[in-house]
N, C-alpha and C positions, 0 to 999 in steps of 0.2 A: 536506643540509638533512632536519628530521628527518623521523621519518615519524605519518600520521596513525593514533591509537592507539582502536580500534575493537572495541567490546564487543557481547555478544550474545546478546539472552532469546532460549530457547526454541533453545538450541544444539543440543541433541541431535535436532533432530527434521530433516524432507526439507528444508524451506526452509534449516534454519540450519546442516547439512551443507553444504550448498551453497554456502551465503555464504561460512560458515569457508574452504573449497576456494577460491573465488572471490578471496577477501583472500590467503592465501598466495602464490598466481600474480599478484597485479596490485601494481608497483612503488610504493612510496610513503606505502605503508599495512599496519599490524601487528596479529594480534589482540591485547590487552589484559587482556579477560575474556570469559567464559563462562555463563551463568545457563540454569539450566530445575529441575525439580520430580526428576530422573532426575538418577543418576551423579555425584549431589552426590562431591564431595572427587575424586573420577575424574579424570585428565589427560581434557580435551575430546576430544581431537586420538583417542587410543587408544578412545571411547567412540563415536566417526561414524568409523572407521577410516581414518583421515588420520597414523596414525603419532604417537607423542611429542611435541605442544607446550610442555609446560611453563607450558600457561595450565589450572586443575584447575574444574573446573564447580562453580558456586557457588550456593548458594541464595538465591532471589532476595530475598527478606527482608531479604537481608544487602546489597542493592544500593547502595544510598548510599554505605555504606562501602567496598566494594568498588571499585568505581568513580573515589574519591576516592582510595583505597591505590593505587590501578594508575592513574592520570594520564592517563585514559580522557577522551579529544577527544567521541567519538561513542557513542552509543549505539544499535543497531539493534534495532526491533524488530516479529516479525512473526506478532506468536501470537494471541491474543486478546483481545475487549475489553478485559474485565470486571480480565486482566492488565494489559493497558496503558493502564487508567484509571488502576493503581498505579503505574504501574515508571514513568510519562511524567516524572509530576509530582514523583519521588523526584529522579530522574537530572538533570532540569533544578534540580532545588534543589543538587545535584550542584557544577553550571555547565558540565554535557553538554551538548553537542549530539543532536539527534533524529532520525531517520530512522525516521518509524511506518510503513508499509505493513500493519498490519490494518483487516480492515474490517467494519461491521456498531458501528462505535462513534455511542452516541447524542451531541445536537446537545446535551445536558448534559455529554456527555462531555468533546467536542471542544472547549468553552467551554474547563473546568478546563482542560484541555492546553494550551490558548490562554494563556490567563491564568498558569498556570507556565513557560509560557515570556517572556511578557513578565518579568513582578517579575524572574526570573535573568537577566535577560539573556542566552539563550542563542538560537538560530537551529534549526528543527525544517522537515524536508520532511515532509508526511503527506498521503501519494497513496494512491488506491485501488487502482493497479498504476503499477508503475514498470517497466514493457515499453516503448523508446522507440517499435518499431512501433504501441504503442495510443497515444502518444504525439501520434502523426501522423494517427491513427484519432480521434481528439479532434479534430483542427486539421479535419481533415476534412469529418464529422459538423455541427461550428459551420458552414462555410463554403456544406455543403447546406439550415440549415436557413437561414441566412440570405437565400438567393437563392429560395427552396422556396416561404416563407411560410405564412401561413391556408391555403392551397390546396392544401396535403397530410396527409393521415393519420401519427402517426409512431406506430410497433411499434417495441419493442423484446426482443431475445430473447436470454438469458444462457445458457449449460449448462456447468456444472460438476458436477465428480468426488462419487459420493454420500458422501466423509467429510465434505463443506465443511458449515459450521453455519449460517451465515444465510443468507438470500433475501431481494429481489433482491444481486446482488453490486456489489459496492460500484465497479466500474468502470461498471457497467449506470446507478449511482444517477447517479453523475456527465453520464454518458452523456448521460441526460436532463437533469440540470440544465444542462447546456450548451446543447443546442435550446430548452429551455421560454425560458431568459432570450433567445435569440436571434428567438423566438415571439411574444414577449412578453408574456410570463408562461401557462404551463400547468397545471392540474393531471394528480394522477398517477393511474393506475388499474392495481392490482397482480391480472392474472388478469382473466379476467369470465366467470359463470356466473347462469345465471337471467336475467330480464327487464333488458337493459342497454343500452339503446339510446348511439349511437358519438355521441360532442361533439368536442371541443377537446383534450380529453385524451390525455396521450399512457401509451399501452399498456405493460406494463411484466410478462414474462411468464421466468419459471424454472425452469428442467430441471434436475433429480438423476440421476447415472445411472455406472456405473463408473468407469472412470479417466479423465474427460476433464478437461485441466487446464485449458481454459476460453475459451469459444467468445464470440462477443458477435456481434449483427449488429441493426442500425438500416434499419429499413424508410418511407421517405417514400413515402405512398401516395396516387398522388392520383388524377386520371378516365382510367382506359386506358393509364396506363402509373406504370410503378416504381420503385423507384431503388434497389437495397441495400447498405448496404457492411456489408463484416465481419470481424473478425480471429480470427484463429484461432490457441492458445497451441497451438507443440507440443511445449512444454521450459520446465520452471522454470528454466531457467539465462535465461529472459529477462528477470524478473525480476531475479533474483540481477544479473545488470550493472548493470544500471539501481540499483540500493541499494548498491552499493559506487561507482558514479561518485555516486553525491548525498550519500555522507558523505564521500568527496573533498572536495564542491564544498561544504557546509554550511560547514565550519570556515572557508570564506576569507570568509561572508557578510555583511555585516550583522544585526548580535545584537539579539533581541526580534523577531523576525519570526518569524513560519510561511508555509512557503514551500508549493510545490507539484514537482508532478515538469513542467509545462510549464517552470518559470522554470529548473530544471535543462538538459533539453535548451534553453531561451534561442530 
């Protein structure tokens, strides 16, 4: 059986290196291409300390032509919103499926990517978090919101390392959207300052410091009691495994559709 050919944007970064190593250790997949702003022309395996892989680092401006030449099936992108907004439609136009873990995408950028997926009849998985544990976390907060309802206030606190560019995290926003839907619609308030009496909103708070991989806490607070659901990432490896799982999964799915990690986990 032929292997799923996977390309990676941001291949020389922390997440990129982890994903490449996981690809090398996973049956049924092969690294077909690598893109980055640094180490262009070098062997990506040597660039990340994984040994020679005979896959050169390409410039993202050549993304579409390289994807076609390498017969890539799936492009994995965990970079930044501005890069993903350009790379994803280009990959879709080359007939390549997408795995997107980039956070901070605007509504317009998400719409443009979705339209490219539909127009070019490819499949995509777009998720704020590829951790299997976070998939369970989302299910738990959905059930809690359904049963607790309007009698409980909701606060979401997330913490990440001091290099994370966007706030609040995509995972926190996904959690808020899940809860709001179950509770019939609530507005979001990002932090509080000054006179700000509490209403039916969902409060969302971001902490940035040190090397925190990713912590998320959802508090359902009622009179005389509260329920807290908490997920803590100990290593970026939890995102890597889910991304590779999704890459193998997406090539087998119906095209022209954008899926999320809950679909992959089924």
